[in-house]
C-alpha positions as CSV (number, residue, x, y, z in Angstrom):
1,M,-12.7,-0.2,26.6
2,Y,-12.5,3.6,26.6
3,T,-15.5,5.9,26.9
4,L,-15.4,9.3,25.1
5,K,-15.2,10.9,28.6
6,E,-12.2,8.8,29.6
7,L,-10.5,9.8,26.3
8,E,-11.1,13.4,27.1
9,V,-9.6,13.0,30.6
10,R,-6.5,11.4,29.0
11,Y,-6.3,14.1,26.4
12,K,-6.3,16.8,29.1
13,A,-3.7,14.9,31.1
14,I,-1.4,14.8,28.1
15,E,-2.0,18.4,27.4
16,R,-0.8,19.3,30.9
17,E,2.3,17.1,30.5
18,L,3.2,18.8,27.2
19,L,3.2,22.1,29.1
20,N,5.8,20.8,31.5
21,Q,9.2,22.2,30.7
22,D,10.9,19.0,31.9
23,I,9.5,17.0,29.0
24,V,10.7,19.4,26.4
25,G,14.3,18.4,27.1
26,D,13.5,14.7,26.7
27,K,13.2,14.4,22.9
28,D,12.1,10.8,22.9
29,R,9.5,11.2,25.6
30,Y,8.2,14.5,24.0
31,A,7.8,12.7,20.6
32,E,6.0,9.8,22.2
33,V,3.6,12.0,24.2
34,T,3.0,14.3,21.2
35,K,2.1,11.3,19.0
36,E,-0.4,10.0,21.6
37,F,-1.9,13.4,22.0
38,N,-2.4,13.7,18.2
39,N,-3.9,10.2,17.9
40,I,-6.4,10.7,20.8
41,S,-7.3,14.1,19.4
42,K,-8.1,12.6,15.9
43,L,-10.0,9.7,17.5
44,M,-12.1,12.0,19.7
45,N,-12.9,14.3,16.7
46,E,-13.9,11.4,14.6
47,E,-16.0,9.9,17.3
48,K,-17.9,13.2,17.9
49,K,-18.4,13.5,14.1
50,L,-19.8,9.9,14.0
51,Q,-22.3,10.7,16.8
52,H,-23.5,13.8,14.9
53,I,-23.9,11.7,11.8
54,K,-25.9,9.0,13.6
55,K,-28.1,11.7,15.2
56,D,-28.8,13.3,11.8
57,L,-29.5,9.9,10.3
58,K,-32.0,9.1,13.0
59,E,-33.8,12.4,12.4
60,Y,-34.0,11.9,8.7
61,R,-35.4,8.4,9.1
62,E,-38.1,9.7,11.4
63,M,-38.9,12.4,8.8
64,L,-39.1,9.7,6.1
65,D,-41.7,7.8,8.2
66,K,-43.9,10.9,8.3
67,A,-43.4,12.2,4.8
68,D,-46.2,11.7,2.2
69,D,-44.9,13.7,-0.7
70,E,-42.8,11.8,-3.3
71,A,-40.5,14.6,-4.1
72,L,-39.8,15.2,-0.4
73,M,-39.3,11.4,0.2
74,E,-36.8,11.3,-2.7
75,E,-34.9,14.2,-1.2
76,I,-34.8,12.6,2.3
77,N,-33.7,9.3,0.8
78,G,-30.8,11.1,-0.9
79,E,-29.7,12.6,2.5
80,I,-30.0,9.2,4.2
81,E,-27.8,7.7,1.5
82,R,-25.2,10.4,1.9
83,L,-25.2,10.1,5.7
84,Q,-24.9,6.3,5.5
85,K,-21.8,6.7,3.3
86,E,-20.3,9.3,5.7
87,M,-21.0,7.0,8.7
88,E,-19.2,4.1,7.0
89,D,-16.2,6.3,6.2
90,S,-16.1,7.6,9.8
91,E,-16.3,4.1,11.2
92,R,-13.5,3.0,8.9
93,K,-11.3,5.8,10.1
94,I,-12.0,4.9,13.7
95,L,-11.3,1.3,13.0
96,I,-7.9,2.0,11.5
97,S,-7.0,4.4,14.3
98,L,-7.6,1.6,16.8
99,M,-5.1,-0.7,15.2
100,P,-1.5,-0.8,16.6
101,E,0.6,1.0,14.1
102,D,2.8,-1.0,11.8
103,P,6.3,0.5,12.1
104,L,6.8,0.0,8.4
105,D,3.7,1.9,7.3
106,G,5.5,5.3,7.2
107,K,8.3,4.0,5.0
108,N,8.9,4.7,1.4
109,I,9.1,1.6,-0.9
110,I,10.8,0.0,-3.8
111,M,8.5,-1.8,-6.3
112,E,9.7,-4.5,-8.6
113,I,7.4,-5.5,-11.5
114,R,8.4,-8.6,-13.6
115,A,6.8,-10.3,-16.5
116,G,5.8,-13.9,-15.8
117,T,4.1,-16.4,-18.0
118,G,2.7,-15.0,-21.3
119,G,5.7,-13.8,-23.3
120,D,5.4,-10.3,-24.9
121,E,1.8,-10.0,-23.6
122,A,3.1,-10.4,-20.0
123,A,5.8,-7.7,-20.6
124,L,3.1,-5.4,-22.0
125,F,1.0,-5.9,-19.0
126,A,4.0,-5.2,-16.7
127,A,4.2,-1.8,-18.5
128,D,0.4,-1.3,-17.9
129,L,0.8,-2.0,-14.2
130,F,3.8,0.5,-14.0
131,R,1.6,3.2,-15.6
132,M,-1.3,2.3,-13.2
133,Y,1.0,2.7,-10.1
134,S,2.6,5.8,-11.6
135,R,-0.8,7.5,-12.1
136,F,-1.9,6.4,-8.6
137,C,1.2,8.0,-7.2
138,E,0.6,11.2,-9.2
139,R,-2.8,11.5,-7.6
140,K,-1.2,11.1,-4.2
141,N,1.6,13.6,-5.0
142,W,4.1,10.9,-4.3
143,K,7.5,10.9,-6.0
144,I,8.7,8.1,-8.3
145,E,12.3,7.4,-9.1
146,H,13.2,5.0,-11.8
147,L,16.0,2.6,-10.7
148,N,16.4,-0.1,-13.3
149,S,14.5,-1.7,-16.2
150,H,14.7,-4.3,-19.0
151,E,12.6,-3.0,-21.8
152,I,11.5,-5.1,-24.8
153,G,10.9,-3.8,-28.4
154,V,7.1,-4.0,-28.3
155,G,6.9,-1.4,-25.5
156,G,6.8,-3.7,-22.5
157,F,9.1,-4.5,-19.6
158,K,10.6,-7.9,-18.7
159,E,11.4,-6.1,-15.4
160,I,11.1,-2.5,-14.0
161,I,12.3,-1.4,-10.6
162,F,11.4,2.0,-9.1
163,S,11.1,3.7,-5.7
164,V,8.1,5.6,-4.4
165,S,8.4,8.2,-1.7
166,G,5.7,10.2,0.1
167,K,3.2,10.0,3.0
168,E,1.8,6.5,3.9
169,V,3.3,4.9,0.8
170,Y,4.0,1.5,2.3
171,Q,0.6,1.5,4.1
172,R,-1.3,2.0,0.8
173,L,0.8,-0.2,-1.5
174,K,2.0,-3.1,0.7
175,F,-0.9,-5.3,-0.5
176,E,0.2,-5.2,-4.1
177,M,2.8,-7.9,-3.6
178,G,2.0,-11.1,-5.5
179,A,1.0,-12.4,-8.9
180,H,-1.3,-10.2,-11.0
181,R,-3.1,-12.1,-13.7
182,V,-4.5,-10.5,-16.9
183,Q,-7.2,-11.9,-19.3
184,R,-7.5,-10.1,-22.6
185,I,-7.0,-10.3,-26.4
186,P,-3.4,-9.5,-27.2
187,V,-2.8,-6.9,-29.9
188,T,-0.8,-9.5,-31.7
189,E,-3.6,-12.1,-31.7
190,S,-5.3,-12.2,-35.1
191,S,-8.0,-14.8,-34.1
192,G,-9.4,-12.7,-31.3
193,R,-8.8,-15.3,-28.6
194,I,-8.5,-14.2,-24.9
195,H,-5.1,-15.0,-23.5
196,T,-4.1,-15.3,-19.8
197,S,-0.7,-13.8,-18.7
198,A,0.8,-13.1,-15.4
199,V,3.1,-10.4,-13.8
200,T,4.7,-10.5,-10.4
201,V,5.0,-7.5,-8.1
202,A,7.2,-7.0,-5.1
203,V,6.8,-4.2,-2.6
204,L,9.9,-3.7,-0.4
205,P,10.0,-1.2,2.4
206,E,12.9,1.1,1.8
207,A,15.6,0.5,4.3
208,E,18.0,3.0,5.9
209,E,21.6,2.1,6.7
210,T,20.5,2.0,10.4
211,D,17.8,-0.6,9.5
212,I,20.2,-3.2,8.1
213,K,23.9,-3.4,8.1
214,I,25.8,-4.6,5.0
215,S,29.4,-5.4,5.3
216,T,31.5,-4.6,2.2
217,D,33.3,-8.0,2.8
218,D,29.9,-9.7,2.0
219,L,29.7,-8.0,-1.4
220,R,31.0,-8.9,-4.8
221,I,30.8,-6.0,-7.2
222,D,31.1,-6.5,-10.9
223,V,31.1,-3.7,-13.5
224,Y,30.3,-4.3,-17.2
225,R,29.1,-2.4,-20.3
226,S,25.4,-1.6,-20.4
227,T,23.1,-3.2,-23.0
228,G,19.8,-2.3,-24.5
229,H,18.3,1.2,-24.4
230,G,20.2,4.0,-22.7
231,G,21.8,6.5,-25.2
232,Q,25.3,7.1,-26.2
233,S,27.0,5.6,-23.1
234,V,25.5,2.1,-23.8
235,N,28.3,-0.3,-24.8
236,T,31.0,2.4,-24.6
237,T,31.8,2.5,-20.9
238,D,31.7,0.0,-18.0
239,S,28.9,1.8,-16.2
240,A,26.6,-1.1,-15.4
241,V,26.9,-2.6,-11.9
242,R,26.1,-6.0,-10.6
243,I,26.2,-6.5,-6.8
244,T,26.1,-10.0,-5.2
245,H,25.4,-10.4,-1.5
246,L,27.4,-13.5,-0.8
247,P,25.7,-14.7,2.4
248,T,22.3,-14.8,0.8
249,G,23.0,-15.0,-2.9
250,V,20.8,-12.0,-3.6
251,V,21.9,-10.3,-6.9
252,V,21.1,-6.8,-7.9
253,T,22.0,-5.1,-11.2
254,C,21.6,-1.5,-12.4
255,Q,22.6,0.0,-15.7
256,D,20.2,2.8,-16.4
257,E,22.5,5.6,-15.3
258,K,25.5,6.8,-17.4
259,S,27.5,7.0,-14.2
260,Q,28.9,3.8,-12.6
261,H,28.8,5.5,-9.2
262,K,25.1,6.3,-9.6
263,N,24.3,2.8,-10.7
264,K,26.2,1.4,-7.7
265,D,24.2,3.7,-5.3
266,K,20.9,2.6,-6.8
267,A,21.9,-1.1,-6.7
268,L,22.8,-0.8,-3.1
269,K,19.5,0.9,-2.4
270,V,17.6,-2.0,-3.9
271,L,19.9,-4.6,-2.2
272,R,19.3,-3.0,1.2
273,A,15.5,-3.1,0.6
274,R,15.6,-6.7,-0.4
275,L,17.6,-7.8,2.6
276,F,15.4,-5.8,4.9
277,E,12.3,-7.4,3.4
278,I,13.8,-10.9,3.9
279,A,14.6,-10.1,7.6
280,E,11.1,-8.7,8.2
281,R,9.4,-11.7,6.6
282,E,11.5,-14.1,8.7
283,K,10.7,-12.1,11.8
284,K,6.9,-12.2,11.1
285,E,7.0,-15.9,10.4
286,A,8.7,-16.5,13.7
287,E,6.1,-14.4,15.5
288,A,3.1,-16.0,13.9
289,K,3.3,-19.4,12.2
290,E,-0.3,-19.3,11.3
291,R,-0.9,-16.6,8.7
292,K,-4.3,-17.6,7.3
293,S,-6.1,-14.6,8.7
294,Q,-3.7,-12.2,7.0
295,I,-4.1,-10.9,3.5
296,G,-1.9,-13.3,1.7
297,S,1.4,-14.8,2.6
298,G,3.6,-12.1,1.2
299,D,4.8,-14.6,-1.4
300,R,5.4,-13.0,-4.8
301,S,4.1,-16.1,-6.6
302,E,0.7,-16.0,-4.8
303,R,-2.1,-15.0,-7.2
304,I,-3.7,-12.0,-5.7
305,R,-5.7,-10.3,-8.5
306,T,-7.2,-10.9,-11.9
307,Y,-7.8,-8.1,-14.5
308,N,-10.4,-9.2,-17.0
309,Y,-10.5,-6.7,-19.9
310,P,-13.5,-8.1,-21.8
311,Q,-15.7,-7.8,-18.7
312,N,-14.0,-4.6,-17.4
313,R,-13.6,-6.5,-14.2
314,V,-11.0,-6.6,-11.4
315,T,-11.2,-9.3,-8.8
316,D,-9.0,-9.4,-5.7
317,H,-9.0,-13.1,-4.7
318,R,-7.7,-12.6,-1.1
319,I,-10.9,-10.7,0.0
320,G,-13.3,-11.9,-2.7
321,L,-13.9,-8.4,-4.0
322,T,-15.0,-7.8,-7.6
323,L,-15.2,-4.3,-9.1
324,Y,-16.4,-3.6,-12.7
325,K,-14.1,-0.6,-12.9
326,L,-11.0,-2.0,-14.6
327,D,-10.8,1.0,-16.9
328,L,-10.7,3.4,-13.9
329,I,-8.4,1.2,-11.8
330,I,-5.9,0.7,-14.5
331,D,-5.9,4.5,-14.9
332,G,-4.7,4.8,-11.3
333,E,-8.0,5.1,-9.4
334,M,-7.1,2.4,-6.9
335,D,-8.4,3.9,-3.6
336,E,-11.6,1.9,-3.4
337,L,-9.7,-1.3,-3.9
338,I,-6.9,-0.4,-1.5
339,D,-9.4,0.8,1.2
340,A,-11.2,-2.5,1.1
341,L,-7.9,-4.4,1.6
342,I,-6.9,-2.2,4.5
343,E,-10.3,-2.5,6.1
344,F,-10.2,-6.3,5.7
345,E,-6.8,-6.5,7.4
346,V,-7.8,-4.2,10.2
347,K,-11.0,-6.1,11.0
348,N,-9.1,-9.4,11.1
349,N,-6.4,-8.0,13.4
350,L,-8.9,-6.4,15.7
351,N,-10.9,-9.6,15.9
352,K,-7.7,-11.5,16.9
353,V,-7.4,-9.4,20.0
354,G,-11.1,-9.6,20.8
355,L,-12.4,-6.4,19.1
356,K,-15.6,-7.5,17.4
357,E,-17.2,-4.1,16.8
358,V,-15.9,-0.7,15.9
359,I,-18.2,1.3,18.1
360,N,-20.0,-0.1,21.1
361,P,-23.4,1.1,22.4
362,G,-23.3,3.8,25.0
363,N,-20.8,6.0,23.2
364,K,-17.9,3.6,24.0
365,L,-14.8,3.0,21.9
366,C,-13.3,-0.5,21.8
367,K,-9.8,-0.9,23.3
């Protein structure tokens, strides 16, 4: 394990290395050292902040033991509550920084939302989930690009596919893959009975051409006339595109653009992401046959979450978390839920390699 002093020694060593003119010419080495320098700097600053919080917390608790005025005790308790929250946040940041970085975390994503069981109600909930993710992305200043959709007349989606680009997109949204169940009274239900419907969500890391090679010989590309919503070009030009990847049988269609060329580009983007996700999943399964300690299996059919409207409740079944904030979460306030999922995964992964505590006594950081 590292002490704070040892981290400071390493920090100064890297600082000296970065001043060496030889490293500037080696772009790969310079990038590697700069990244380590920044990571250690953040970790040191957060550790120092945590120690200050613990010191202040100790002092306030001592003050509380001596206080005999109710107003003063209430004020001190308020400060203790604030500091405890700050301590938990700081420990969470340190915990995450100790984790080996997932190379996919920095990637943009393609999300696919599909209505499952439940007919029109499932399609309406697919639209609700799309709005939830859209609002969450707006709060993060992430960019959404609509790729393809199959809309139904009642305002829902049988399927909607879109890309999300921005900082730490995959890291924050990768846990959304799976089956989302909704329990509520449909607007079409006259008797007021609660129905249960399901929607599946796929989260695919966006793949560059260097990530996965696709041979044109492996593709069958069909063009046809668009159907459904889409304006004047619908049913007048062969702008819709269907691409079949022959070795895997993966099929992607895109018809939302008026241009056949644009539809083809978007379809290839989705195809590349799907093939990359398949390759990554196979690699992870080969590396670790036992996946019980991870959050879910990555299977789109696995039920991960229930949204119960009558009780204003959201339950994530993978970590046993229930929040009575459905109205806020469905409006895009998802951070509390996502933070809990990230923390659960980080703790499990740290425990796998023998890291039982975030911070050890004696001002030591786990390694």
